[in-house]
All heavy atoms as an XYZ file, in Angstrom:
823
protein
N     -78.351    -39.480     20.940
C     -77.331    -38.629     20.358
C     -76.155    -39.537     19.814
O     -75.714    -40.358     20.491
C     -76.798    -37.696     21.457
C     -75.676    -36.812     20.957
S     -75.006    -35.721     22.252
C     -76.418    -34.765     22.842
N     -75.862    -39.254     18.533
C     -74.803    -40.117     17.953
C     -73.428    -39.523     18.331
O     -73.305    -38.438     18.817
C     -74.990    -40.206     16.419
C     -74.761    -38.958     15.640
O     -74.350    -37.951     16.232
O     -74.953    -38.972     14.452
N     -72.431    -40.300     17.953
C     -71.069    -39.933     18.299
C     -70.667    -38.602     17.690
O     -69.962    -37.794     18.321
C     -70.126    -41.081     17.834
C     -68.672    -40.815     18.130
S     -68.362    -40.789     19.918
C     -68.027    -42.506     20.133
N     -71.088    -38.334     16.490
C     -70.713    -37.085     15.757
C     -71.271    -35.868     16.563
O     -70.563    -34.944     16.722
C     -71.245    -37.110     14.335
C     -70.909    -35.919     13.524
N     -69.673    -35.682     13.090
C     -71.707    -34.868     13.137
C     -69.647    -34.511     12.486
N     -70.860    -34.010     12.508
N     -72.463    -35.961     17.011
C     -73.064    -34.833     17.762
C     -72.355    -34.662     19.101
O     -72.104    -33.526     19.511
C     -74.580    -35.143     18.024
C     -75.445    -34.930     16.811
C     -76.889    -35.332     17.144
O     -77.192    -36.335     17.769
N     -77.806    -34.468     16.642
N     -71.959    -35.768     19.734
C     -71.251    -35.675     21.008
C     -69.893    -34.969     20.793
O     -69.517    -34.103     21.564
C     -70.978    -37.078     21.588
C     -72.227    -37.674     22.191
C     -71.991    -39.030     22.764
O     -71.081    -39.781     22.270
N     -72.766    -39.463     23.683
N     -69.216    -35.328     19.723
C     -67.870    -34.730     19.390
C     -68.109    -33.243     19.123
O     -67.376    -32.405     19.652
C     -67.223    -35.419     18.238
C     -66.023    -34.630     17.783
C     -66.818    -36.884     18.617
N     -69.101    -32.837     18.383
C     -69.392    -31.464     18.065
C     -69.629    -30.680     19.338
O     -69.183    -29.575     19.557
C     -70.538    -31.361     17.097
C     -70.134    -31.569     15.663
C     -71.354    -31.286     14.704
O     -72.238    -30.536     15.077
O     -71.251    -31.864     13.607
N     -70.405    -31.282     20.302
C     -70.722    -30.576     21.525
C     -69.471    -30.370     22.358
O     -69.272    -29.334     23.003
C     -71.790    -31.382     22.316
C     -73.160    -31.136     21.808
C     -74.228    -31.826     22.645
O     -73.924    -32.215     23.828
O     -75.358    -32.035     22.149
N     -68.637    -31.385     22.439
C     -67.373    -31.291     23.189
C     -66.476    -30.207     22.576
O     -65.873    -29.384     23.275
C     -66.638    -32.651     23.250
C     -67.468    -33.639     24.065
C     -65.214    -32.491     23.753
C     -66.983    -35.053     24.071
N     -66.351    -30.197     21.229
C     -65.523    -29.143     20.587
C     -66.104    -27.799     20.848
O     -65.337    -26.847     21.188
C     -65.435    -29.467     19.080
C     -64.833    -28.303     18.328
C     -64.596    -30.777     18.796
N     -67.413    -27.662     20.852
C     -68.035    -26.324     21.071
C     -67.756    -25.953     22.513
O     -67.440    -24.793     22.761
C     -69.532    -26.383     20.792
C     -70.192    -25.060     20.932
C     -71.678    -25.110     20.636
O     -72.164    -26.152     20.162
N     -72.377    -23.982     20.802
N     -67.841    -26.833     23.424
C     -67.554    -26.517     24.863
C     -66.129    -26.106     25.039
O     -65.860    -25.120     25.770
C     -67.848    -27.730     25.782
O     -69.201    -28.046     25.754
N     -65.232    -26.743     24.402
C     -63.832    -26.410     24.493
C     -63.572    -25.013     23.903
O     -62.893    -24.198     24.464
C     -62.930    -27.447     23.753
C     -62.969    -28.754     24.544
C     -61.459    -26.930     23.623
C     -62.274    -29.914     23.916
N     -64.232    -24.728     22.776
C     -64.031    -23.391     22.154
C     -64.608    -22.279     22.979
O     -64.211    -21.134     22.879
C     -64.665    -23.378     20.763
C     -63.839    -24.186     19.754
O     -62.706    -24.414     19.938
N     -64.512    -24.641     18.687
N     -65.585    -22.568     23.840
C     -66.224    -21.541     24.647
C     -65.422    -21.280     25.902
O     -65.657    -20.243     26.566
C     -67.643    -21.954     25.042
C     -68.538    -21.946     23.779
C     -69.960    -22.520     24.109
O     -70.202    -22.928     25.315
O     -70.803    -22.526     23.191
N     -64.523    -22.174     26.323
C     -63.694    -21.952     27.448
C     -62.766    -20.792     27.246
O     -62.044    -20.751     26.213
C     -62.916    -23.259     27.870
C     -63.900    -24.321     28.240
C     -61.984    -22.892     28.962
C     -63.212    -25.647     28.440
N     -62.785    -19.837     28.123
C     -61.853    -18.718     28.014
C     -60.548    -19.091     28.643
O     -60.457    -19.412     29.802
C     -62.393    -17.484     28.744
C     -62.733    -16.291     27.862
C     -63.191    -15.159     28.676
O     -62.267    -14.425     29.106
O     -64.355    -15.011     28.876
N     -59.491    -19.063     27.837
C     -58.167    -19.329     28.320
C     -57.620    -18.043     28.922
O     -57.653    -16.999     28.316
C     -57.211    -19.793     27.242
C     -57.653    -21.149     26.613
C     -56.663    -21.494     25.486
C     -57.684    -22.254     27.662
N     -57.124    -18.186     30.151
C     -56.569    -17.005     30.865
C     -55.054    -17.061     30.804
O     -54.430    -18.124     30.822
C     -56.953    -17.037     32.330
C     -58.463    -16.829     32.537
C     -58.769    -16.833     34.025
C     -60.247    -16.694     34.196
N     -60.659    -16.746     35.665
N     -54.441    -15.856     30.669
C     -53.013    -15.780     30.737
C     -52.552    -16.106     32.169
O     -53.332    -15.783     33.059
C     -52.564    -14.364     30.414
C     -52.783    -13.942     28.922
C     -51.828    -14.738     27.997
O     -50.619    -14.899     28.332
O     -52.321    -15.160     26.936
N     -51.410    -16.693     32.299
C     -50.908    -16.929     33.667
C     -50.805    -15.638     34.458
O     -50.434    -14.631     33.853
C     -49.538    -17.585     33.484
C     -49.434    -17.911     31.992
C     -50.483    -17.138     31.284
N     -51.120    -15.633     35.684
C     -51.009    -14.450     36.586
C     -49.544    -14.121     36.760
O     -48.712    -15.023     36.864
C     -51.670    -14.689     37.908
O     -52.970    -14.948     37.717
N     -49.261    -12.856     36.805
C     -47.956    -12.400     37.108
C     -47.761    -12.158     38.586
O     -48.682    -11.791     39.299
C     -47.665    -11.100     36.356
C     -47.425    -11.292     34.889
O     -47.069    -12.387     34.495
O     -47.627    -10.307     34.112
N     -46.516    -12.364     39.046
C     -46.148    -12.174     40.412
C     -44.886    -11.196     40.445
O     -44.004    -11.333     39.650
C     -45.784    -13.446     41.159
C     -47.060    -14.218     41.543
C     -47.801    -14.939     40.642
C     -47.438    -14.173     42.858
C     -48.976    -15.582     41.029
C     -48.639    -14.770     43.256
C     -49.389    -15.503     42.359
N     -44.931    -10.324     41.444
C     -43.818     -9.385     41.631
C     -42.836    -10.000     42.634
O     -43.276    -10.444     43.717
C     -44.371     -8.078     42.155
C     -43.253     -7.039     42.373
C     -45.448     -7.466     41.209
N     -41.583    -10.060     42.294
C     -40.578    -10.565     43.195
C     -39.976     -9.329     43.869
O     -39.440     -8.390     43.268
C     -39.430    -11.316     42.446
C     -38.383    -11.834     43.438
C     -39.997    -12.497     41.683
N     -40.134     -9.301     45.202
C     -39.741     -8.150     45.982
C     -38.542     -8.617     46.928
O     -38.656     -9.591     47.612
C     -40.893     -7.634     46.870
C     -40.465     -6.449     47.696
C     -42.086     -7.282     46.023
N     -37.461     -7.826     46.881
C     -36.347     -8.051     47.819
C     -36.489     -7.140     48.984
O     -36.847     -5.923     48.798
C     -35.030     -7.808     47.143
C     -34.757     -8.697     45.932
C     -33.287     -8.392     45.408
C     -34.866    -10.161     46.157
N     -36.302     -7.680     50.230
C     -36.511     -6.862     51.461
C     -35.154     -6.479     52.069
O     -34.211     -7.248     52.056
C     -37.285     -7.652     52.485
C     -38.675     -8.215     51.872
C     -39.323     -9.097     52.953
C     -39.589     -7.065     51.552
N     -35.110     -5.315     52.552
C     -33.909     -4.748     53.189
C     -33.673     -5.467     54.529
O     -34.628     -5.847     55.220
C     -34.031     -3.220     53.420
C     -32.732     -2.594     53.856
O     -31.625     -2.970     53.353
N     -32.797     -1.650     54.740
N     -32.406     -5.611     54.908
C     -32.038     -6.095     56.258
C     -30.715     -5.382     56.616
O     -30.143     -4.696     55.749
C     -31.914     -7.640     56.250
C     -30.779     -8.131     55.375
O     -29.590     -7.927     55.678
O     -31.091     -8.743     54.383
N     -30.335     -5.568     57.893
C     -29.074     -4.816     58.315
C     -27.757     -5.639     58.102
O     -26.751     -5.184     58.546
C     -29.195     -4.517     59.784
C     -30.344     -3.471     60.005
O     -30.610     -2.730     59.117
O     -30.938     -3.488     61.124
N     -27.901     -6.789     57.426
C     -26.692     -7.650     57.327
C     -26.259     -8.007     55.969
O     -25.089     -8.251     55.741
C     -26.952     -8.942     58.155
C     -27.355     -8.696     59.572
N     -26.439     -8.288     60.520
C     -28.577     -8.809     60.197
C     -27.049     -8.146     61.671
N     -28.328     -8.425     61.486
N     -27.154     -7.957     54.962
C     -26.794     -8.320     53.629
C     -26.104     -7.070     52.939
O     -26.712     -6.034     52.892
C     -27.991     -8.752     52.743
O     -28.664     -9.814     53.417
C     -27.590     -9.169     51.419
N     -24.858     -7.248     52.537
C     -24.226     -6.087     51.870
C     -24.891     -5.684     50.537
O     -25.401     -6.503     49.786
C     -22.783     -6.632     51.543
C     -22.671     -7.916     52.346
C     -24.035     -8.420     52.600
N     -24.842     -4.413     50.297
C     -25.472     -3.862     49.051
C     -24.849     -4.458     47.832
O     -25.544     -4.705     46.887
C     -25.363     -2.358     49.059
C     -26.298     -1.685     50.137
S     -26.223      0.130     50.184
C     -27.048      0.511     48.678
N     -23.539     -4.690     47.877
C     -22.864     -5.259     46.701
C     -23.352     -6.655     46.346
O     -23.438     -7.010     45.213
C     -21.343     -5.235     46.880
C     -20.565     -5.641     45.648
C     -20.880     -4.707     44.426
O     -21.013     -3.510     44.569
O     -21.026     -5.299     43.321
N     -23.745     -7.410     47.387
C     -24.295     -8.743     47.203
C     -25.684     -8.639     46.552
O     -25.943     -9.402     45.599
C     -24.382     -9.548     48.515
C     -25.029    -10.919     48.308
C     -24.271    -11.996     47.825
C     -26.388    -11.074     48.628
C     -24.857    -13.201     47.551
C     -26.981    -12.378     48.396
C     -26.174    -13.388     47.876
N     -26.464     -7.715     46.993
C     -27.776     -7.475     46.370
C     -27.645     -7.043     44.876
O     -28.383     -7.620     44.059
C     -28.585     -6.482     47.157
C     -29.956     -6.193     46.525
C     -28.797     -6.924     48.616
N     -26.702     -6.221     44.619
C     -26.398     -5.836     43.280
C     -26.041     -7.084     42.420
O     -26.603     -7.242     41.308
C     -25.287     -4.763     43.162
C     -24.790     -4.608     41.677
C     -25.778     -3.485     43.769
N     -25.237     -7.906     43.009
C     -24.809     -9.168     42.289
C     -26.056    -10.051     42.015
O     -26.162    -10.561     40.880
C     -23.824     -9.888     43.170
C     -23.516    -11.307     42.758
N     -22.830    -11.605     41.540
C     -23.914    -12.493     43.240
C     -22.785    -12.919     41.402
N     -23.437    -13.474     42.412
N     -26.917    -10.172     42.969
C     -28.134    -11.034     42.803
C     -29.000    -10.448     41.663
O     -29.473    -11.206     40.842
C     -28.886    -11.180     44.163
C     -30.300    -11.671     43.855
C     -28.131    -12.026     45.091
N     -29.168     -9.154     41.697
C     -29.993     -8.522     40.689
C     -29.407     -8.674     39.293
O     -30.141     -8.853     38.326
C     -30.203     -6.993     41.023
C     -31.139     -6.774     42.226
C     -31.022     -5.363     42.741
C     -32.549     -7.099     41.866
N     -28.061     -8.659     39.211
C     -27.464     -8.844     37.878
C     -27.472    -10.304     37.525
O     -27.756    -10.633     36.340
C     -25.966     -8.405     37.963
C     -25.782     -6.898     38.089
C     -24.341     -6.481     38.253
O     -23.588     -7.178     39.021
O     -23.998     -5.519     37.615
N     -27.125    -11.188     38.452
C     -26.952    -12.651     38.083
C     -28.302    -13.377     37.932
O     -28.530    -14.095     37.031
C     -26.091    -13.264     39.173
C     -25.670    -14.666     38.789
O     -25.210    -14.885     37.641
O     -25.827    -15.611     39.654
N     -29.147    -13.231     38.934
C     -30.437    -13.996     38.966
C     -31.526    -13.303     38.108
O     -32.254    -13.996     37.389
C     -30.921    -14.194     40.387
C     -32.266    -14.903     40.448
C     -29.879    -15.005     41.264
N     -31.531    -11.945     38.269
C     -32.683    -11.262     37.630
C     -32.254    -10.558     36.308
O     -33.082     -9.914     35.668
C     -33.257    -10.246     38.627
C     -33.895    -10.907     39.766
C     -33.220    -11.088     40.925
C     -35.227    -11.353     39.721
C     -33.749    -11.747     42.027
C     -35.820    -11.978     40.800
C     -35.101    -12.189     41.931
N     -31.006    -10.657     35.959
C     -30.459    -10.215     34.670
C     -30.581     -8.713     34.419
O     -30.795     -8.256     33.291
C     -31.094    -10.988     33.487
C     -30.981    -12.477     33.605
C     -29.555    -12.970     33.778
C     -29.500    -14.467     33.893
N     -28.249    -14.895     34.475
N     -30.491     -7.883     35.485
C     -30.461     -6.446     35.331
C     -29.100     -6.016     34.979
O     -28.079     -6.661     35.352
C     -30.902     -5.769     36.659
C     -32.301     -5.923     36.955
N     -33.351     -5.221     36.287
C     -32.979     -6.715     37.813
C     -34.520     -5.522     36.814
N     -34.317     -6.530     37.786
N     -28.975     -4.901     34.210
C     -27.650     -4.349     33.976
C     -27.198     -3.647     35.285
O     -27.963     -3.479     36.231
C     -27.635     -3.414     32.771
C     -28.494     -2.212     32.966
O     -28.645     -1.669     34.092
O     -29.036     -1.698     31.917
N     -25.916     -3.304     35.292
C     -25.297     -2.758     36.499
C     -26.060     -1.471     37.077
O     -26.386     -1.395     38.244
C     -23.847     -2.391     36.291
C     -23.061     -1.858     37.408
C     -22.695     -2.943     38.345
N     -21.974     -2.467     39.511
C     -21.595     -3.258     40.430
N     -21.893     -4.474     40.489
N     -20.901     -2.737     41.467
N     -26.397     -0.589     36.122
C     -27.091      0.607     36.507
C     -28.405      0.351     37.195
O     -28.715      0.916     38.245
C     -27.279      1.590     35.308
O     -25.961      1.836     34.725
C     -27.982      2.891     35.674
N     -29.236     -0.499     36.528
C     -30.535     -0.798     37.156
C     -30.405     -1.531     38.439
O     -31.130     -1.324     39.367
C     -31.349     -1.686     36.117
C     -31.999     -0.858     35.092
O     -32.159      0.318     35.181
N     -32.320     -1.550     33.960
N     -29.450     -2.488     38.558
C     -29.209     -3.250     39.775
C     -28.828     -2.308     40.883
O     -29.328     -2.390     42.060
C     -28.098     -4.288     39.552
N     -27.983     -1.277     40.652
C     -27.593     -0.318     41.678
C     -28.840      0.537     42.077
O     -29.047      0.771     43.249
C     -26.405      0.508     41.197
C     -26.160      1.654     42.129
C     -25.112     -0.285     41.072
N     -29.614      0.964     41.085
C     -30.840      1.731     41.339
C     -31.805      0.977     42.255
O     -32.354      1.500     43.221
C     -31.451      2.222     40.089
C     -30.708      3.207     39.300
O     -29.747      3.814     39.868
O     -31.029      3.470     38.130
N     -32.008     -0.297     41.905
C     -32.965     -1.095     42.678
C     -32.402     -1.357     44.107
O     -33.185     -1.268     45.113
C     -33.292     -2.479     41.993
C     -33.980     -2.206     40.637
C     -34.041     -3.390     42.881
C     -34.007     -3.392     39.691
N     -31.125     -1.616     44.183
C     -30.501     -1.833     45.463
C     -30.624     -0.595     46.348
O     -30.937     -0.668     47.555
C     -28.999     -2.198     45.338
O     -28.986     -3.402     44.602
C     -28.392     -2.412     46.658
N     -30.435      0.567     45.807
C     -30.551      1.822     46.540
C     -32.040      1.977     47.026
O     -32.212      2.411     48.149
C     -30.182      3.025     45.630
O     -28.787      2.817     45.205
C     -30.256      4.344     46.359
N     -32.965      1.682     46.115
C     -34.380      1.759     46.556
C     -34.663      0.812     47.729
O     -35.356      1.226     48.658
C     -35.307      1.397     45.339
C     -36.762      1.515     45.754
C     -37.636      1.387     44.514
C     -39.127      1.409     44.806
N     -39.569      2.029     45.994
N     -34.123     -0.405     47.656
C     -34.327     -1.392     48.760
C     -33.741     -0.780     50.042
O     -34.411     -0.873     51.092
C     -33.651     -2.722     48.401
C     -34.395     -3.398     47.228
C     -33.655     -3.663     49.555
C     -33.577     -4.554     46.575
N     -32.562     -0.236     49.945
C     -31.905      0.317     51.123
C     -32.723      1.494     51.700
O     -32.849      1.582     52.967
C     -30.485      0.788     50.718
C     -29.665      1.361     51.853
N     -29.233      0.516     52.882
C     -29.348      2.623     52.120
C     -28.549      1.322     53.766
N     -28.629      2.585     53.333
N     -33.259      2.363     50.891
C     -33.918      3.498     51.408
C     -35.388      3.280     51.740
O     -35.926      3.819     52.745
C     -33.899      4.665     50.365
C     -32.558      5.273     50.212
N     -31.886      5.974     51.234
C     -31.661      5.245     49.209
C     -30.733      6.363     50.868
N     -30.498      5.903     49.647
N     -36.090      2.479     50.950
C     -37.520      2.212     51.132
C     -37.843      0.920     51.899
O     -39.018      0.680     52.202
C     -38.209      2.182     49.796
C     -38.146      3.519     49.061
O     -37.728      4.528     49.657
O     -38.406      3.532     47.856
N     -36.868      0.063     52.088
C     -37.125     -1.143     52.827
C     -37.411     -2.359     51.912
O     -37.406     -3.502     52.398
N     -37.738     -2.016     50.683
C     -38.005     -3.086     49.747
C     -37.880     -2.552     48.283
O     -38.011     -1.351     48.083
C     -39.357     -3.734     49.935
C     -40.527     -2.831     49.758
C     -41.848     -3.437     50.090
O     -41.964     -4.202     51.090
O     -42.796     -3.176     49.313
N     -37.703     -3.495     47.327
C     -37.631     -3.057     45.902
C     -38.011     -4.201     45.017
O     -37.853     -5.391     45.382
N     -38.535     -3.928     43.908
C     -39.009     -4.891     42.915
C     -37.804     -5.368     42.108
O     -37.129     -4.650     41.402
C     -40.095     -4.315     41.984
C     -40.429     -5.313     40.863
C     -41.319     -3.932     42.763
N     -37.574     -6.667     42.125
C     -36.494     -7.286     41.352
C     -36.975     -7.661     39.925
O     -36.264     -7.643     38.981
C     -35.959     -8.558     42.076
N     -38.340     -7.987     39.867
C     -38.846     -8.326     38.553
C     -40.316     -8.803     38.704
O     -40.782     -8.996     39.796
N     -40.923     -8.953     37.534
C     -42.320     -9.481     37.468
C     -42.308    -10.654     36.526
O     -41.858    -10.525     35.377
C     -43.283     -8.334     36.942
C     -44.704     -8.905     36.866
C     -43.208     -7.155     37.846
N     -42.844    -11.776     37.012
C     -42.807    -13.017     36.272
C     -44.054    -13.850     36.455
O     -44.778    -13.554     37.428
C     -41.549    -13.876     36.675
C     -40.308    -13.123     36.726
C     -39.811    -12.559     37.836
C     -39.526    -13.062     35.539
C     -38.592    -11.845     37.848
C     -38.351    -12.384     35.508
C     -37.871    -11.774     36.659
O     -36.705    -11.074     36.634
N     -44.265    -14.911     35.671
C     -45.309    -15.819     36.004
C     -44.958    -16.506     37.295
O     -43.743    -16.428     37.754
C     -45.454    -16.934     34.935
O     -44.226    -17.601     34.779
C     -45.912    -16.313     33.614
N     -45.905    -17.126     38.017
C     -45.653    -17.653     39.319
C     -44.485    -18.615     39.381
O     -43.591    -18.457     40.290
C     -46.901    -18.342     39.907
C     -46.647    -18.942     41.270
C     -46.548    -18.116     42.356
C     -46.479    -20.315     41.400
C     -46.291    -18.700     43.609
C     -46.232    -20.892     42.651
C     -46.088    -20.006     43.753
N     -44.396    -19.523     38.424
C     -43.394    -20.535     38.481
C     -41.950    -19.934     38.370
O     -41.052    -20.315     39.089
C     -43.558    -21.594     37.415
C     -44.740    -22.517     37.617
C     -46.061    -21.884     37.250
O     -46.126    -20.739     36.613
O     -47.129    -22.510     37.568
N     -41.876    -18.935     37.513
C     -40.545    -18.332     37.332
C     -40.207    -17.426     38.527
O     -39.079    -17.429     39.036
C     -40.500    -17.487     35.987
C     -40.604    -18.489     34.815
C     -39.225    -16.598     35.896
C     -40.831    -17.799     33.490
N     -41.218    -16.697     39.005
C     -41.033    -15.858     40.221
C     -40.561    -16.721     41.408
O     -39.651    -16.374     42.148
C     -42.294    -15.128     40.571
N     -41.234    -17.864     41.589
C     -40.908    -18.784     42.650
C     -39.449    -19.312     42.523
O     -38.722    -19.356     43.492
C     -41.948    -19.925     42.641
C     -41.699    -20.878     43.804
C     -42.785    -21.978     43.796
O     -43.018    -22.582     42.700
O     -43.353    -22.294     44.839
N     -39.092    -19.671     41.334
C     -37.711    -20.199     41.063
C     -36.700    -19.128     41.328
O     -35.686    -19.433     41.952
C     -37.616    -20.704     39.588
C     -36.239    -21.252     39.211
C     -35.781    -22.417     40.092
O     -36.625    -23.300     40.422
N     -34.591    -22.488     40.494
N     -36.966    -17.892     40.869
C     -35.978    -16.849     41.099
C     -35.895    -16.492     42.570
O     -34.816    -16.156     43.114
C     -36.326    -15.610     40.259
C     -36.014    -15.866     38.764
C     -36.150    -14.637     37.913
C     -35.840    -14.921     36.505
N     -34.416    -15.054     36.227
N     -36.991    -16.551     43.283
C     -36.977    -16.259     44.711
C     -36.240    -17.380     45.475
O     -35.416    -17.029     46.317
N     -36.422    -18.569     45.029
C     -35.689    -19.745     45.645
C     -34.162    -19.622     45.382
O     -33.335    -19.776     46.268
C     -36.243    -21.071     45.144
C     -35.572    -22.337     45.703
C     -35.773    -22.363     47.203
C     -36.240    -23.553     45.035
N     -33.892    -19.284     44.086
C     -32.446    -19.167     43.677
C     -31.775    -18.070     44.571
O     -30.638    -18.219     45.055
C     -32.419    -18.747     42.263
C     -31.539    -19.545     41.360
C     -31.599    -19.050     39.921
O     -32.616    -19.095     39.334
O     -30.557    -18.500     39.483
N     -32.510    -16.932     44.744
C     -31.929    -15.850     45.522
C     -31.707    -16.273     46.993
O     -30.706    -15.946     47.594
C     -32.960    -14.642     45.458
O     -33.032    -14.246     44.082
C     -32.502    -13.499     46.298
N     -32.687    -16.873     47.508
C     -32.594    -17.318     48.924
C     -31.446    -18.320     49.111
O     -30.675    -18.176     50.104
C     -33.932    -17.978     49.416
O     -34.927    -16.980     49.231
C     -33.882    -18.370     50.867
N     -31.331    -19.352     48.259
C     -30.259    -20.304     48.386
C     -28.891    -19.592     48.277
O     -27.982    -19.895     49.008
C     -30.443    -21.420     47.282
C     -29.138    -22.245     47.208
C     -31.622    -22.282     47.639
N     -28.800    -18.708     47.285
C     -27.493    -17.971     47.059
C     -27.195    -17.146     48.320
O     -26.025    -17.139     48.804
C     -27.587    -17.080     45.875
C     -26.355    -16.354     45.355
C     -25.243    -17.393     45.048
C     -26.717    -15.579     44.120
N     -28.168    -16.469     48.867
C     -27.898    -15.620     50.054
C     -27.542    -16.459     51.215
O     -26.554    -16.152     51.937
C     -29.183    -14.813     50.401
N     -28.197    -17.555     51.468
C     -27.903    -18.454     52.631
C     -26.552    -19.062     52.473
O     -25.823    -19.221     53.450
C     -28.962    -19.505     52.845
C     -30.317    -19.022     53.171
C     -30.368    -18.019     54.361
N     -31.713    -17.479     54.588
C     -32.226    -16.471     53.917
N     -31.480    -15.806     53.028
N     -33.440    -16.009     54.130
N     -26.210    -19.409     51.246
C     -24.878    -20.022     51.050
C     -23.735    -19.061     51.326
O     -22.646    -19.456     51.643
C     -24.752    -20.552     49.581
O     -24.571    -19.458     48.631
N     -24.049    -17.755     51.274
C     -23.094    -16.715     51.631
C     -23.187    -16.194     53.063
O     -22.520    -15.334     53.505
C     -23.194    -15.542     50.640
C     -22.836    -15.864     49.238
C     -21.342    -16.221     49.005
O     -20.555    -15.587     49.721
O     -21.134    -17.051     48.160
N     -24.236    -16.782     53.781
C     -24.450    -16.413     55.221
C     -25.268    -15.156     55.336
O     -25.251    -14.533     56.387
N     -26.026    -14.779     54.323
C     -26.824    -13.497     54.382
C     -28.272    -13.844     54.569
O     -28.835    -14.820     53.975
C     -26.646    -12.633     53.130
C     -25.193    -12.278     52.869
C     -24.671    -12.507     51.678
C     -24.454    -11.758     53.903
C     -23.321    -12.123     51.452
C     -23.115    -11.364     53.693
C     -22.577    -11.552     52.433
N     -28.995    -12.948     55.341
C     -30.416    -13.260     55.636
C     -31.410    -12.574     54.612
O     -32.562    -12.432     54.919
C     -30.611    -12.688     56.996
C     -29.723    -11.477     57.036
C     -28.501    -11.979     56.207
N     -30.908    -12.230     53.455
C     -31.789    -11.569     52.432
C     -33.062    -12.299     52.275
O     -33.100    -13.536     52.090
C     -31.044    -11.474     51.127
C     -31.736    -10.787     49.983
C     -32.021     -9.340     50.306
C     -30.969    -10.884     48.687
N     -34.164    -11.565     52.351
C     -35.496    -12.167     52.227
C     -36.168    -11.703     50.928
O     -35.969    -10.572     50.429
C     -36.401    -11.790     53.394
C     -35.957    -12.390     54.666
C     -36.865    -12.176     55.839
C     -36.352    -12.810     57.028
N     -37.114    -12.434     58.250
N     -37.017    -12.637     50.394
C     -37.709    -12.458     49.153
C     -39.199    -12.634     49.431
O     -39.574    -13.522     50.175
C     -37.212    -13.443     48.071
C     -38.003    -13.269     46.805
C     -35.734    -13.344     47.837
N     -39.982    -11.773     48.763
C     -41.461    -11.961     48.891
C     -42.061    -11.945     47.514
O     -41.579    -11.222     46.675
C     -41.988    -10.702     49.710
C     -43.451    -10.812     50.026
C     -43.981     -9.661     50.822
N     -44.102     -8.469     49.973
C     -43.722     -7.262     50.317
N     -43.174     -7.023     51.460
N     -43.861     -6.253     49.442
N     -43.047    -12.756     47.277
C     -43.755    -12.838     46.006
C     -45.135    -12.206     46.189
O     -45.864    -12.655     47.118
C     -43.903    -14.300     45.501
C     -42.659    -15.039     45.326
C     -42.962    -16.452     44.745
C     -41.644    -14.409     44.421
N     -45.453    -11.214     45.454
C     -46.817    -10.536     45.547
C     -47.519    -10.701     44.225
O     -46.935    -10.541     43.206
C     -46.624     -9.034     45.789
C     -45.992     -8.753     47.184
O     -46.081     -9.571     48.065
O     -45.470     -7.593     47.298
N     -48.834    -11.100     44.251
C     -49.567    -11.094     43.048
C     -49.642     -9.724     42.456
O     -49.750     -8.735     43.188
C     -50.950    -11.614     43.433
C     -50.915    -11.809     44.904
C     -49.597    -11.409     45.461
N     -49.535     -9.697     41.146
C     -49.538     -8.358     40.520
C     -50.958     -7.821     40.336
O     -51.886     -8.517     40.115
C     -48.912     -8.419     39.124
C     -48.785     -7.092     38.467
C     -47.986     -7.243     37.203
C     -47.988     -5.802     36.512
N     -47.579     -5.837     35.197
């Protein structure tokens, strides 16, 4: 097999590979008895870029249901936002917990 045929086979193999979109992950904030609701609203506005109304709605859902979705992102972004949230909460002395769920 000459070099040209090898290159054609490699190109054909590459073209046959199905590229998959990155998987999405759901960032879930969990309710606790110590983190103030106003802090959760702040996190949703600052880290997750929700407007005030959505942030309050999500915080209310977290309070009533025990958890709420802060956002859906690719894994790397979800992980970063989860880490940012945890660091911010701990720096303020709050035990707010974050969970990442595959979508």
